[in-house]
Chimera marker file (.cmm) of the C-alpha trace (Angstrom):
<marker_set name="trace">
<marker id="1" x="7.885" y="8.593" z="-8.911" r="1" g="1" b="0" radius="0.5"/>
<marker id="2" x="7.121" y="5.811" z="-10.563" r="1" g="1" b="0" radius="0.5"/>
<marker id="3" x="7.062" y="2.407" z="-10.328" r="1" g="1" b="0" radius="0.5"/>
<marker id="4" x="5.600" y="-0.125" z="-12.034" r="1" g="1" b="0" radius="0.5"/>
<marker id="5" x="2.499" y="-3.164" z="-10.239" r="1" g="1" b="0" radius="0.5"/>
<marker id="6" x="2.114" y="-6.260" z="-10.291" r="1" g="1" b="0" radius="0.5"/>
<marker id="7" x="-0.482" y="-6.344" z="-13.228" r="1" g="1" b="0" radius="0.5"/>
<marker id="8" x="2.639" y="-4.859" z="-15.632" r="1" g="1" b="0" radius="0.5"/>
<marker id="9" x="0.739" y="-1.604" z="-15.614" r="1" g="1" b="0" radius="0.5"/>
<marker id="10" x="3.030" y="2.297" z="-14.656" r="1" g="1" b="0" radius="0.5"/>
<marker id="11" x="2.075" y="4.178" z="-12.109" r="1" g="1" b="0" radius="0.5"/>
<marker id="12" x="3.141" y="7.749" z="-11.584" r="1" g="1" b="0" radius="0.5"/>
<marker id="13" x="2.368" y="9.939" z="-8.913" r="1" g="1" b="0" radius="0.5"/>
<marker id="14" x="2.684" y="13.393" z="-9.534" r="1" g="1" b="0" radius="0.5"/>
<marker id="15" x="3.441" y="14.508" z="-5.378" r="1" g="1" b="0" radius="0.5"/>
<marker id="16" x="4.009" y="11.754" z="-2.094" r="1" g="1" b="0" radius="0.5"/>
<marker id="17" x="0.865" y="10.294" z="-0.898" r="1" g="1" b="0" radius="0.5"/>
<marker id="18" x="-0.617" y="12.060" z="2.288" r="1" g="1" b="0" radius="0.5"/>
<marker id="19" x="-2.843" y="9.620" z="3.651" r="1" g="1" b="0" radius="0.5"/>
<marker id="20" x="-1.785" y="5.647" z="2.962" r="1" g="1" b="0" radius="0.5"/>
<marker id="21" x="-4.773" y="3.070" z="4.120" r="1" g="1" b="0" radius="0.5"/>
<marker id="22" x="-2.809" y="-0.859" z="4.291" r="1" g="1" b="0" radius="0.5"/>
<marker id="23" x="-4.878" y="-3.474" z="2.926" r="1" g="1" b="0" radius="0.5"/>
<marker id="24" x="-2.154" y="-6.283" z="2.437" r="1" g="1" b="0" radius="0.5"/>
<marker id="25" x="-1.203" y="-6.832" z="6.548" r="1" g="1" b="0" radius="0.5"/>
<marker id="26" x="1.686" y="-8.880" z="5.217" r="1" g="1" b="0" radius="0.5"/>
<marker id="27" x="3.491" y="-5.937" z="4.663" r="1" g="1" b="0" radius="0.5"/>
<marker id="28" x="2.245" y="-3.644" z="7.018" r="1" g="1" b="0" radius="0.5"/>
<marker id="29" x="5.157" y="-4.616" z="9.538" r="1" g="1" b="0" radius="0.5"/>
<marker id="30" x="7.688" y="-3.754" z="6.486" r="1" g="1" b="0" radius="0.5"/>
<marker id="31" x="5.809" y="-0.163" z="5.959" r="1" g="1" b="0" radius="0.5"/>
<marker id="32" x="6.111" y="0.655" z="9.653" r="1" g="1" b="0" radius="0.5"/>
<marker id="33" x="10.053" y="-0.698" z="9.222" r="1" g="1" b="0" radius="0.5"/>
<marker id="34" x="10.461" y="1.971" z="6.713" r="1" g="1" b="0" radius="0.5"/>
<marker id="35" x="9.287" y="4.979" z="9.166" r="1" g="1" b="0" radius="0.5"/>
<marker id="36" x="5.660" y="4.475" z="6.793" r="1" g="1" b="0" radius="0.5"/>
<marker id="37" x="2.461" y="5.997" z="8.768" r="1" g="1" b="0" radius="0.5"/>
<marker id="38" x="-1.032" y="4.193" z="7.868" r="1" g="1" b="0" radius="0.5"/>
<marker id="39" x="-4.564" y="6.474" z="9.056" r="1" g="1" b="0" radius="0.5"/>
<marker id="40" x="-5.924" y="2.445" z="8.104" r="1" g="1" b="0" radius="0.5"/>
<marker id="41" x="-5.676" y="-0.823" z="7.128" r="1" g="1" b="0" radius="0.5"/>
<marker id="42" x="-7.324" y="-4.025" z="7.005" r="1" g="1" b="0" radius="0.5"/>
<marker id="43" x="-8.347" y="-6.406" z="10.022" r="1" g="1" b="0" radius="0.5"/>
<marker id="44" x="-8.647" y="-10.060" z="7.905" r="1" g="1" b="0" radius="0.5"/>
<marker id="45" x="-5.292" y="-10.979" z="6.970" r="1" g="1" b="0" radius="0.5"/>
<marker id="46" x="-5.832" y="-12.692" z="3.037" r="1" g="1" b="0" radius="0.5"/>
<marker id="47" x="-8.803" y="-11.515" z="2.253" r="1" g="1" b="0" radius="0.5"/>
<marker id="48" x="-9.668" y="-10.798" z="-1.209" r="1" g="1" b="0" radius="0.5"/>
<marker id="49" x="-10.266" y="-6.591" z="-1.619" r="1" g="1" b="0" radius="0.5"/>
<marker id="50" x="-12.625" y="-6.404" z="-5.043" r="1" g="1" b="0" radius="0.5"/>
<marker id="51" x="-11.838" y="-4.719" z="-7.887" r="1" g="1" b="0" radius="0.5"/>
<link id1="1" id2="2" r="1" g="1" b="0" radius="0.2"/>
<link id1="2" id2="3" r="1" g="1" b="0" radius="0.2"/>
<link id1="3" id2="4" r="1" g="1" b="0" radius="0.2"/>
<link id1="4" id2="5" r="1" g="1" b="0" radius="0.2"/>
<link id1="5" id2="6" r="1" g="1" b="0" radius="0.2"/>
<link id1="6" id2="7" r="1" g="1" b="0" radius="0.2"/>
<link id1="7" id2="8" r="1" g="1" b="0" radius="0.2"/>
<link id1="8" id2="9" r="1" g="1" b="0" radius="0.2"/>
<link id1="9" id2="10" r="1" g="1" b="0" radius="0.2"/>
<link id1="10" id2="11" r="1" g="1" b="0" radius="0.2"/>
<link id1="11" id2="12" r="1" g="1" b="0" radius="0.2"/>
<link id1="12" id2="13" r="1" g="1" b="0" radius="0.2"/>
<link id1="13" id2="14" r="1" g="1" b="0" radius="0.2"/>
<link id1="14" id2="15" r="1" g="1" b="0" radius="0.2"/>
<link id1="15" id2="16" r="1" g="1" b="0" radius="0.2"/>
<link id1="16" id2="17" r="1" g="1" b="0" radius="0.2"/>
<link id1="17" id2="18" r="1" g="1" b="0" radius="0.2"/>
<link id1="18" id2="19" r="1" g="1" b="0" radius="0.2"/>
<link id1="19" id2="20" r="1" g="1" b="0" radius="0.2"/>
<link id1="20" id2="21" r="1" g="1" b="0" radius="0.2"/>
<link id1="21" id2="22" r="1" g="1" b="0" radius="0.2"/>
<link id1="22" id2="23" r="1" g="1" b="0" radius="0.2"/>
<link id1="23" id2="24" r="1" g="1" b="0" radius="0.2"/>
<link id1="24" id2="25" r="1" g="1" b="0" radius="0.2"/>
<link id1="25" id2="26" r="1" g="1" b="0" radius="0.2"/>
<link id1="26" id2="27" r="1" g="1" b="0" radius="0.2"/>
<link id1="27" id2="28" r="1" g="1" b="0" radius="0.2"/>
<link id1="28" id2="29" r="1" g="1" b="0" radius="0.2"/>
<link id1="29" id2="30" r="1" g="1" b="0" radius="0.2"/>
<link id1="30" id2="31" r="1" g="1" b="0" radius="0.2"/>
<link id1="31" id2="32" r="1" g="1" b="0" radius="0.2"/>
<link id1="32" id2="33" r="1" g="1" b="0" radius="0.2"/>
<link id1="33" id2="34" r="1" g="1" b="0" radius="0.2"/>
<link id1="34" id2="35" r="1" g="1" b="0" radius="0.2"/>
<link id1="35" id2="36" r="1" g="1" b="0" radius="0.2"/>
<link id1="36" id2="37" r="1" g="1" b="0" radius="0.2"/>
<link id1="37" id2="38" r="1" g="1" b="0" radius="0.2"/>
<link id1="38" id2="39" r="1" g="1" b="0" radius="0.2"/>
<link id1="39" id2="40" r="1" g="1" b="0" radius="0.2"/>
<link id1="40" id2="41" r="1" g="1" b="0" radius="0.2"/>
<link id1="41" id2="42" r="1" g="1" b="0" radius="0.2"/>
<link id1="42" id2="43" r="1" g="1" b="0" radius="0.2"/>
<link id1="43" id2="44" r="1" g="1" b="0" radius="0.2"/>
<link id1="44" id2="45" r="1" g="1" b="0" radius="0.2"/>
<link id1="45" id2="46" r="1" g="1" b="0" radius="0.2"/>
<link id1="46" id2="47" r="1" g="1" b="0" radius="0.2"/>
<link id1="47" id2="48" r="1" g="1" b="0" radius="0.2"/>
<link id1="48" id2="49" r="1" g="1" b="0" radius="0.2"/>
<link id1="49" id2="50" r="1" g="1" b="0" radius="0.2"/>
<link id1="50" id2="51" r="1" g="1" b="0" radius="0.2"/>
</marker_set>
């Protein structure tokens, strides 16, 4: 699987991720509707994640 992130960088994954943590709570409901299962999630919407 390959995709381009919001900075324009090409990301390639060699296999399906086994564990996913959602850091952007605005997309959490969409993620669940698409059949995703998260092992963790952010608790404060709009909180910036340090680089």
